[in-house]
C-alpha positions in Angstrom: -60.6 -27.1 115.6 -63.8 -26.4 117.1 -65.3 -23.8 119.0 -65.3 -24.8 122.8 -67.3 -23.3 125.7 -65.2 -22.0 128.9 -66.5 -24.2 131.8 -69.3 -26.2 132.9 -69.7 -26.1 136.9 -72.5 -28.2 138.5 -75.0 -30.3 137.1 -76.9 -30.8 133.8 -80.3 -32.2 133.2 -79.6 -35.8 131.9 -75.8 -35.7 132.6 -72.8 -34.6 134.7 -69.8 -32.6 133.6 -66.8 -34.2 134.8 -63.8 -32.6 135.3 -60.0 -34.0 135.2 -56.9 -31.5 135.0 -55.0 -34.0 133.2 -57.8 -34.9 130.6 -59.7 -31.9 130.6 -63.9 -32.2 130.3 -66.2 -34.6 129.6 -69.5 -33.0 128.2 -72.9 -34.8 128.8 -73.2 -37.4 126.1 -77.0 -37.5 125.3 -79.1 -39.2 122.2 -81.2 -37.0 120.0 -84.4 -39.0 121.2 -83.5 -37.9 125.0 -83.4 -34.6 124.0 -87.3 -34.7 121.9 -88.1 -36.4 125.5 -86.8 -33.4 127.4 -88.5 -31.0 125.0 -91.8 -32.7 125.7 -91.1 -32.2 129.5 -90.3 -28.3 129.3 -86.5 -29.5 130.6 -85.0 -26.7 128.1 -86.1 -23.0 128.1 -84.5 -19.6 128.6 -83.2 -21.0 131.5 -80.6 -23.2 129.9 -79.8 -20.8 127.2 -76.0 -21.9 126.0 -76.1 -25.5 127.5 -73.7 -27.9 126.1 -74.1 -31.4 125.1 -72.5 -34.0 122.9 -74.9 -35.9 120.7 -74.5 -39.3 120.3 -77.0 -39.7 117.5 -79.7 -38.2 115.7 -83.7 -38.6 116.7 -85.5 -40.7 114.2 -86.6 -38.6 111.1 -90.3 -38.7 112.8 -89.0 -36.9 116.0 -86.9 -34.5 114.3 -89.0 -31.4 114.7 -89.2 -28.5 117.0 -86.0 -28.1 119.3 -84.5 -31.1 117.6 -85.3 -30.0 114.1 -81.5 -29.2 113.3 -79.8 -32.3 115.0 -78.8 -34.5 111.9 -75.8 -36.1 113.0 -74.0 -37.2 115.8 -71.8 -33.8 117.5 -71.7 -31.0 119.8 -74.8 -28.5 120.1 -75.6 -26.0 122.2 -79.4 -24.7 123.2 -80.3 -21.4 121.8 -83.4 -20.0 123.4 -83.9 -17.1 121.1 -84.5 -19.6 118.4 -85.8 -22.7 120.9 -83.4 -24.9 118.6 -80.1 -27.2 119.4 -77.5 -25.6 117.1 -74.6 -27.4 116.3 -71.0 -26.4 116.6 -69.3 -26.8 113.5 -65.7 -26.5 112.5 -64.0 -23.4 111.6 -61.8 -24.8 109.2 -63.2 -23.7 105.9 -61.2 -26.0 103.8 -63.5 -28.1 104.1 -67.3 -26.6 103.4 -69.4 -27.6 106.2 -73.2 -26.4 107.1 -75.9 -27.7 109.6 -78.8 -27.5 107.3 -80.5 -26.5 104.3 -83.7 -24.7 105.4 -86.2 -25.4 102.0 -89.0 -25.3 104.0 -87.8 -21.4 104.9 -87.3 -20.6 101.1 -88.8 -17.7 99.1 -89.2 -16.9 95.6 -89.1 -13.8 93.1 -90.4 -13.7 89.8 -93.4 -16.2 88.3 -93.2 -19.2 86.3 -95.8 -19.3 83.3 -96.6 -22.2 80.7 -94.7 -22.0 77.6 -92.8 -18.5 79.0 -89.6 -18.6 79.2 -88.6 -17.9 82.7 -87.1 -14.3 83.3 -86.5 -12.7 86.7 -87.3 -15.9 88.5 -85.0 -16.7 91.4 -85.2 -18.6 94.9 -83.6 -17.7 98.1 -82.7 -20.7 100.2 -81.8 -19.9 103.6 -79.2 -22.2 105.4 -77.5 -22.6 109.3 -74.4 -23.5 110.4 -72.1 -22.6 107.8 -68.2 -22.5 108.1 -67.1 -19.9 105.6 -66.2 -22.7 103.3 -65.9 -22.4 99.3 -68.9 -24.1 97.0 -69.0 -24.9 93.7 -71.6 -23.9 91.1 -74.9 -26.1 91.0 -77.2 -26.7 88.2 -80.4 -28.4 89.3 -83.2 -30.0 86.5 -86.3 -29.9 88.0 -88.8 -32.7 88.0 -92.3 -33.0 87.8 -92.9 -29.9 85.8 -89.5 -30.7 83.3 -87.0 -28.4 81.3 -86.4 -25.9 84.2 -83.0 -25.6 86.1 -81.8 -23.9 89.3 -78.5 -22.6 89.1 -76.2 -21.2 91.8 -73.2 -19.4 91.5 -70.3 -20.3 93.3 -69.2 -18.8 96.6 -68.2 -19.1 100.1 -70.7 -20.0 102.8 -71.4 -17.4 105.5 -70.2 -18.2 109.0 -73.5 -19.2 110.4 -76.7 -18.5 108.8 -77.0 -17.5 105.2 -78.7 -17.6 101.9 -78.1 -19.4 98.8 -79.9 -17.6 95.6 -81.0 -19.9 92.8 -81.6 -18.4 89.6 -84.7 -20.6 87.6 -83.4 -20.8 83.7 -85.6 -22.5 80.6 -89.3 -22.7 79.6 -91.8 -25.1 81.4 -94.3 -26.9 79.0 -97.0 -27.4 81.0 -98.6 -26.3 84.3 -98.0 -27.9 87.5 -95.0 -27.9 89.9 -91.5 -27.9 89.3 -89.3 -29.5 92.1 -85.7 -29.2 92.3 -83.9 -31.4 94.6 -80.6 -29.9 96.6 -77.6 -31.2 97.9 -75.1 -29.1 99.2 -72.1 -29.9 101.6 -73.6 -33.6 102.2 -77.0 -31.7 103.0 -80.1 -32.2 101.2 -83.7 -30.5 100.6 -86.0 -29.6 98.2 -88.2 -27.1 96.9 -90.7 -26.2 94.7 -92.0 -23.9 92.2 -95.4 -23.2 90.9 -95.8 -23.4 87.1 -99.0 -21.1 86.1 -101.0 -21.0 82.9 -99.6 -18.2 80.6 -101.4 -14.9 81.1 -98.8 -12.7 79.6 -98.2 -12.8 76.0 -95.2 -11.6 73.8 -96.0 -9.5 70.8 -92.5 -10.2 69.0 -90.5 -13.1 69.2 -86.8 -13.8 68.4 -85.8 -15.8 65.5 -82.8 -16.9 64.0 -83.1 -16.3 60.1 -80.0 -16.8 57.8 -77.7 -16.2 60.7 -79.2 -13.3 61.9 -81.4 -12.7 64.9 -84.3 -11.0 63.8 -87.6 -10.1 65.7 -90.8 -11.6 64.0 -94.6 -10.7 65.4 -96.3 -13.4 67.3 -99.6 -12.9 65.7 -100.9 -12.5 62.3 -101.4 -9.0 61.1 -105.1 -8.3 62.3 -105.3 -10.9 65.0 -106.6 -9.8 68.0 -103.7 -8.3 70.3 -104.4 -9.6 73.9 -105.1 -13.2 73.2 -102.4 -16.0 73.4 -101.2 -16.4 70.4 -100.2 -19.9 70.4 -104.2 -21.1 70.9 -105.3 -21.0 67.8 -109.0 -19.3 67.6 -110.9 -17.1 65.0 -109.7 -14.1 66.8 -106.2 -14.6 66.3 -106.3 -16.0 62.6 -106.0 -11.9 61.3 -106.7 -10.3 58.3 -106.2 -11.3 54.5 -104.4 -9.0 52.2 -103.9 -8.9 48.5 -100.3 -8.7 47.7 -98.5 -5.4 47.5 -101.8 -3.7 48.8 -102.0 -2.0 52.1 -105.9 -2.5 52.9 -107.1 -5.9 54.2 -109.9 -7.4 51.8 -111.2 -9.9 54.4 -111.2 -11.1 58.3 -111.3 -13.8 59.9 -115.0 -13.2 60.6 -115.9 -12.5 57.2 -118.1 -14.8 55.5 -116.7 -17.8 53.4 -119.0 -17.2 50.3 -117.7 -14.7 47.3 -117.2 -11.2 48.4 -119.1 -8.8 46.1 -116.9 -6.6 44.1 -113.5 -8.3 44.5 -110.9 -6.6 43.2 -108.9 -8.8 40.3 -106.1 -6.4 39.3 -103.0 -7.4 40.4 -100.4 -5.0 41.9 -97.2 -4.0 39.9 -94.1 -5.2 40.8 -91.9 -3.8 43.8 -95.3 -2.6 45.4 -93.8 -4.4 48.9 -90.3 -4.3 48.4 -88.1 -1.2 46.5 -84.8 -2.7 47.0 -83.5 -6.3 46.4 -84.4 -9.9 48.5 -81.2 -9.1 50.3 -81.5 -5.6 50.9 -85.0 -5.1 51.1 -86.7 -1.4 51.3 -90.1 -1.1 52.6 -92.9 0.9 50.6 -95.9 2.7 51.6 -98.1 0.0 50.4 -96.7 -2.3 53.1 -99.3 -2.6 55.8 -96.9 -3.7 58.7 -96.6 -1.5 61.6 -93.4 0.8 61.8 -90.1 -1.0 62.3 -91.7 -4.1 60.7 -92.8 -5.3 57.1 -93.5 -8.3 55.2 -90.5 -10.8 54.7 -88.9 -11.6 51.8 -88.9 -14.8 50.2 -85.2 -14.9 51.2 -86.0 -14.4 54.6 -88.9 -17.0 54.9 -86.6 -19.9 53.4 -83.9 -18.7 56.0 -86.7 -19.0 58.5 -87.4 -22.6 57.5 -84.3 -23.6 57.6 -83.7 -22.9 61.1 -86.9 -24.3 62.5 -88.6 -27.1 63.7 -92.4 -27.9 63.0 -95.3 -29.5 64.4 -98.8 -29.7 63.7 -101.6 -29.0 66.1 -105.3 -29.0 66.2 -108.0 -30.7 63.7 -106.4 -30.5 60.0 -109.1 -31.1 57.3 -108.8 -33.6 54.6 -110.0 -31.4 51.8 -109.6 -27.8 50.8 -113.7 -26.7 51.2 -114.6 -28.2 54.5 -112.8 -26.1 57.1 -114.4 -22.8 56.9 -115.7 -23.0 60.8 -112.5 -24.7 62.1 -110.1 -22.6 63.5 -108.0 -25.1 65.5 -105.4 -26.4 63.1 -101.9 -24.4 62.9 -98.2 -25.1 62.4 -95.9 -24.5 65.6 -92.5 -23.6 64.7 -89.8 -24.0 67.2 -86.5 -21.5 66.6 -84.0 -19.8 68.3 -85.5 -21.6 71.6 -88.8 -19.6 71.2 -91.9 -20.8 69.6 -93.8 -19.3 67.2 -97.6 -20.5 65.6 -98.8 -19.7 62.5 -102.7 -20.6 61.9 -103.6 -22.7 59.1 -105.8 -19.6 57.6 -106.2 -20.9 53.7 -106.6 -17.9 51.4 -109.3 -16.0 49.7 -109.7 -17.3 46.2 -108.1 -14.6 43.5 -111.2 -14.3 41.1 -114.2 -14.4 43.1 -112.8 -13.5 46.8 -114.4 -17.1 48.3 -112.5 -18.4 51.2 -110.6 -21.8 50.6 -108.1 -24.3 52.4 -108.8 -23.0 56.0 -107.6 -26.0 58.5 -106.3 -27.7 55.1 -103.3 -25.5 54.0 -101.8 -22.1 55.5 -100.2 -19.2 53.3 -98.5 -16.3 54.3 -97.2 -13.7 51.3 -93.6 -12.6 50.9 -92.6 -9.2 49.4 -91.2 -10.9 46.7 -92.6 -10.9 43.0 -92.8 -14.2 40.6 -93.0 -14.3 37.1 -97.0 -14.2 35.3 -98.3 -12.2 37.9 -97.8 -14.5 41.0 -95.8 -13.6 44.2 -94.1 -15.8 46.5 -95.4 -17.2 50.1 -94.8 -19.5 52.7 -97.1 -22.4 52.2 -97.4 -25.3 54.7 -99.6 -28.5 55.0 -98.1 -31.9 55.3 -95.1 -30.2 54.3 -93.5 -27.1 54.4 -92.9 -24.9 51.0 -91.4 -21.7 51.9 -91.2 -20.7 47.8 -94.5 -21.5 47.1 -96.4 -19.1 44.8 -99.6 -17.6 43.9 -101.9 -15.1 42.2 -101.6 -12.0 43.4 -105.3 -11.1 43.7 -105.7 -13.8 46.1 -106.2 -12.9 49.7 -103.7 -14.5 52.2 -102.3 -13.8 55.8 -99.6 -11.7 56.7 -96.9 -12.0 59.3 -94.7 -9.0 59.7 -90.7 -9.2 60.8 -88.2 -6.5 61.6 -86.8 -4.6 59.1 
């Protein structure tokens, strides 16, 4: 049924109220464009508060502003002087979901969207008018512009009159720009947009899937600058180089590429970094990783590769000796919906400490020994080998994993 006013007596602007005791009353019938003209002439103000008309057609789209902004269809409307708007009278039958208008232009948002960072705590509050208490279903609206985001609305009921809809934003935006969401609810449509900013906050650890378990891996190499973007390869995030089984670094990314005087050629003994087994590792005091973390075993590197997809970024060299000043090359691993970037750091040669293979080949120690005084490492170039091995006296990068 419809909410009906008491009675109208006398003349109304642009129309008359006709009464007939056998048929009821006839409300003035006006087109939306006429009401827009009346606004321009200052006809409707406080003196006309609560006046009722039947709109025979909405105003032209370019005229749907000001007092007639909410007139989007034919129907009964009353003038609300407080808001200086015509308000649609809606059905009170909440078996059919009805609202007058989605007010995207008046929406507000909580939280920030940043490039390559999963949306967390980001939501949009969308007001509406003319709700009838009807139920609405869940919505999941994909973004356009900046993609890979969705605006999710849980099912619920509209308020009687005005209210708010809360959309929770999920996903990981791949670029900066504007993400736009086109909403359609109860036959009403509007669009809202959210900016995606350059990333300014960087996670120190990332959840990864390894051998069926969720583990935490540090987002940077040991020794890398702790405040810079770990996914943007630079000299500062290359980190340090470690000989297998030793606690202290033997070189940094700023160390000259030439041979290092007094380089230690002695190889650490077995179990120097893992006093347990591959499946049940026990961290030793020689392990250079911070508390709660340790160097991955070969078994864990194999599991990491199996659960990841990888792609190269930056400029890779075609020779093992011409990348000493190239800090752009890296392998990007996607795992468990997250991203980990491993710079192509090369390594320091076991016999002299000279740098080789930077931007040509990446190597990361495991805690697992290999025969003949070697140890396993996670290696990548054009292919990925989680079971590579090298001389324990090599200086190699370290990426820590949770214990």
